[in-house]
N, C-alpha and C positions, 0 to 999 in steps of 0.2 A: 832853773827847771824845778818842777814840783812833780813828786810821784803822788798819784791817787791810788792808794793801796787797798785791795780787798783780799779777804781770806776766806775760803771756803764758801764763796758765793757763786753759785752755778748760772750760766746764762738763762735768762727768763725775761718775761715782760717787764718786771720790776727792775731787773739789772739793766735792761735797755733804757728804761725811762729815768731811772735814778742813779745810775753809775755813768753809762756811756754818754747819756744826753748831757748830764752835768759836766763831765770832762770836755765834750765838744763845746759846751757853752762857754767854760772857762778860757778855753783857747780862742774861740772866735769872737767873743765879746770883750774879753779882758786881756787878751794876748798874754796869758799867764804861762804859756809853755809847759802845760800839764800833761804828763804821760801816765796812762793807765797801766798799773802793774797788778796782775790778778793771780793769786795763788788758788788753784782749783784741785779738786779731787783727782787722783790718779785713775779712778773709775770713770770710764768714758772720756778719759782726758782728751785724746786726739778729736773726738766728735765735738766736744764742748769748746776745746780751743778753736776749732774751725768756726763754730757758731760766733765766737766772740770777734775772731779776726775778720770775719766776713762783714761784720757790722762796724768794725773799728780796726782796720789793718795795722794802725800804728801800736796797739796794744802789745804789752809784754804779757804773755800767759805762761805761768810756770806751774809745774806739778807740785802739790803739797807732799810733805813727808807723811807716808801713811800713819793714820790715827791723829784725830784732832787734839788729843791730849799732848801730843808730841809736837806742838806748835813752835816750840823754841827752836827745834831743829831746822826750821826754814830760815833762820838767821843767816846761815852761811850762804845759801843762794841769793837772799836779798842783798847781802853785803857785797857780792861780786857786781851785781848791777848797779848798786850804789856807787861803787868805786868807778865803774865804767862811765855812768852818765852824770855822775857828781851833782845830784839834786840838792837844793838848799832847804827844802822842806818835804814833809811826807804828811799827807792827809790820810788818816786810817778810818775806813769805814766800817769799823766794828771794834770791840775791846781788844781783840788778839791782833788785828792789824795795826792798831795804835800801839800795843805792846812792842811789836816788832819795830815800829817806827822809834819808839823811846829807846830801844836798844842801839840803834843806829845814832841817835843823839848823844847817848851815853858815851859812845866810842868816838865822838866829834867828827861824825861823817857827815851830819847835817846840822842845821842851825835851829829848825823849828819843827815842831810836831802839832798837828791839829787833829782832834778827836771829833770825827763825824758821828755823833751820837744818834742812833736810830731808834732807841728805846730804852726801857729799863732792863738791861740784860740778865742780871742776877735774878730779878723776879720772873722774867720770861722763862728762862731755863728751868726754874723750879716749878712754876706754875703749868708749864706745858711740856715738861720732859723733853726738851729740844736736844739735849746731849745726854747720852747714856753713861758716859764715863764719871764715876761717883768722884773720883779724885779732883777732876777738873771742875765739876759742878761745886765742890767744896771750896774750890780755889777762886771761883769766878767773881765773888763779892770783892775780894782785894784786888784783883785784876781790874774790875771795873772802877774801883774807887782810885787806883793809881792813874788809870786812863783819863778820869775826869780831873783829878787834882794836879797832876804833874806835866800835863801838856801846856803848850803856850796859848792855845786858842781852843774854842769848842764851837761846834754846830749843834743846835738842839732842834729837833723837829716840832717841838711844842713848848709853850711856857709851863705846861705841867710836867714836861721832862726836867726843865730846870728846877722846878719845885721839888721833884723827886731827888735830885742831885743834892740840894740844899738839906733836905730832910735825912737822907741815907748816908751821905758822905761829908756833911758840914761844908758843903761848897759856899764860899763866900766871895768869890771873884766876880767880875763883871766882863771878863774877856770871853764873851760869847755872843753869837748871833742866833736868832730863831728863824730858821728857814724850813717851812713845812714841805712836805712831799709836793713838788710842783708839776704842772702838766708838761708833757713833751710836745715836740712840733707837731705830731699827728693831731693832737687835741687843739692846738692853736689854730690849726687850718680847718677844723670842723665846719661844714656849712650846714646850717638848719635851713632846710626848705621843705615845703609841703610835698614836693615830688620824692625827695629822698625818703621822707618819714612814710609816706603811703607805699612806696615801692617795697621797702623792707618789710613793713607790717604785712602786706599780702604775702610775701614769700615765706614768712613766719607761719601764718594762718590766723592772723588777727582780724577780727571784723571792725567796721567803722566805729562802732559804739563800745568796743572792748576797752577796759581800764587795764593796761599792762604794767606790772611791777617786774623789775629786773634785779637779779643778783649777779655781779660779776666778781669772779675770783675764786680762790681756793675755798673748800669747805673743810679744812682741817680744823683740828681741835680748837685753836684759838679763835677761829671764825665763828663759833658758837651756833652750830645748825640747830640745836634744839630749840634755842630762843627764836631762830629764824622760822622754824617749823610752827611754833606756836603762834606767830604772827600770820603766816600764811594761811593755815587750815581754816580759821574762821572767816577770813575774807573770801576764800573760795566757797566755802560752805554756804555763806549768807548772801552772796552776790554772784549770780550766774554770768554776769558779763566781766568778771575779773579773770585775768589769766597771768601766770607766772612764768618769766623766762629765766633760766640759769645759763650763764656763760661759764661753764665749769665741765671738768671731768664728771661723767655720770656715775653715781654710786648707788647703794641700796636704798638710801634715804630718798634721792630723787626718783628711783625706780618705783618706790612705794607710792609716792605722791602722783606719779604719771599713772599709776594703775587705779588709784582712788578718784583722780579727778582727770577722766580720759579726755584728750584733746584740749585741756586747759593748762597743762604744764608742759613746757618745752625745755629741752636741754641742748645746748650747742657748745662744742669744743672748738673755739675759733682761734686763729693767730692774733697776736696783739694787734696788728694793723687793721684787722677786720672789726674788732670791738666797737669803735665808734659807731659804726653802721647800725649795730643792733641796739646801742644805748639810745640812738635817735629815735628808734621804734617805739620805745617805752614811754610810760608817763610817770613813773616814779622809780629812783634808785634805792636799793635796800642797804642799810648799813647797820646791822644788828648784832651787837656783841655783848658778852657778859661783863659783869663789873668786876674785872681784875686790874691789878696794877699795871699789867702789861697793856691792857686796853685804855687805862686811865691816862697814859702818857703818850698814847700813839698818835700817828698822823697817816691815816690810811690814804694812799694815793687815789683809791677809788672814789672817795668824796669829791675831789677836785675834778676827776674824770666824769663823774655823774654831772656835775654842775656845767662842765664844759659842753657837754651834750644837751644842756637845757633841762635837766631833770631835777625837780626838787627831791631832797634826800630825807628819807625816813630812817632816823638815827636814834640809837640808844642814848640814855642818859650818861653823863660822865665819860664820854669817848673823846679823849684827848682835849683839845681846845675847841673841837667842832660842835659839840652839844650846845655850849654857850653861844657860839657864833649862830647857830640856827635859832636858838631861843631869842636872840636879839634881832633876827631878821626872818620873820615867817615866810618871806617870798621864797627862800631857798629850801624850806624843808619843815619837817615836823619832828619833834622829840618825843619819843615814846615814853609814856607814863601811864597812869591809871585812867586818864581821860581818853575817850574815843575821839576820832577825828573823821571828817568828812572828806571824800576824795571823789574826783571827777577828772575827765580827760583833760590833759594840759594843752592850752591853746598855744599856737606857734609864737604869738607874740609874748607870752609868758615865758616860753623856752628861751627866746631871744634875750629877755631880761635876765634871766638867770645865767645864761651864757656870759653876758657882759659883767655880771658880778664876779664870776670866776675869773675872767681875764684881768680884772682889776686887782684880784687877790692872789692868783696862783701861777702867773707867768713868772718865769725865771728873771726876766728883765725887771720885775718889780723889786728884786732883791739885789740888784746890781752893786749898790753901795755897801751891803753886807758882805757880798763875796769879795769885794775890794778889801774890806777890813781884814778879812781872814787870810788873804794871800800876800798882804803888803809886808 
């Protein structure tokens, strides 16, 4: 048995697609006997536990000891479940989850620890003030370094993340696989049809000749709303047939755009399973972020989700491995720089072509040999 361990990750669309869907894949496709073990905040614990259990009843959902800086105190509870289930390995989906796994290995309770590296954590915490506890922020560099260097195997979401490990931690091993954020089953099953597209466009309020840009996801600090706004406003100002769709919580920035460009800016807060329907209605997906270490090693799942729905992606330079991917294949998008680009409504045959490229690159089955390497 394998424990897939998360720490301080609340249920969300990302949790569903990048945690629960991965565990289900390991069990169904590789017969890996993987059990999800999630430590979540005691705030709204019962509510969030129910959300996870409704989606994945076999999950073990445990309350974190209060205060992320006290993460070591969760060792006791993890030890109890390790002794009960006797896993041979722990895959840690964060630095702190991996540290908890390494503790179990040091006590000879498991044989193998895998670090599931989702980003440059020391850089992210400091660039975007993810954690407020100064002591833990000062400690995170060494904790991340240990997670990278002392585990038996590693997953990196991008080649750029491996380069970051080499530069920051003198990582010289080859015991890693690169598995980007992949699409889940909902996106594998998307049907691109004229009927689906036109129906949703009508329900939103898009006209036949409108060119629709869509942004899906949080507009938190690291999502770089100012850069997004700098791209959006000239397009809306210069071209009356352009419209913008946000799939996000509405905030003051979006309200301001709605006021300035009446009936041309739309914002919907939808459930994760509803997102593909709205993506299908658009012509371009927006993935615009500032040039930080966090973003230079990232693998935003929205990139693959846009492509799965047939959208060319307008992307910033130096965003993970994806900016170079787009530079090398103009079919799937455009990299923002000083040059202007022309845009027009995307024909359905082009949407289907983009979707096929996505399925070739971002289905979990495409990485089955890599998953086999890390669990063997």
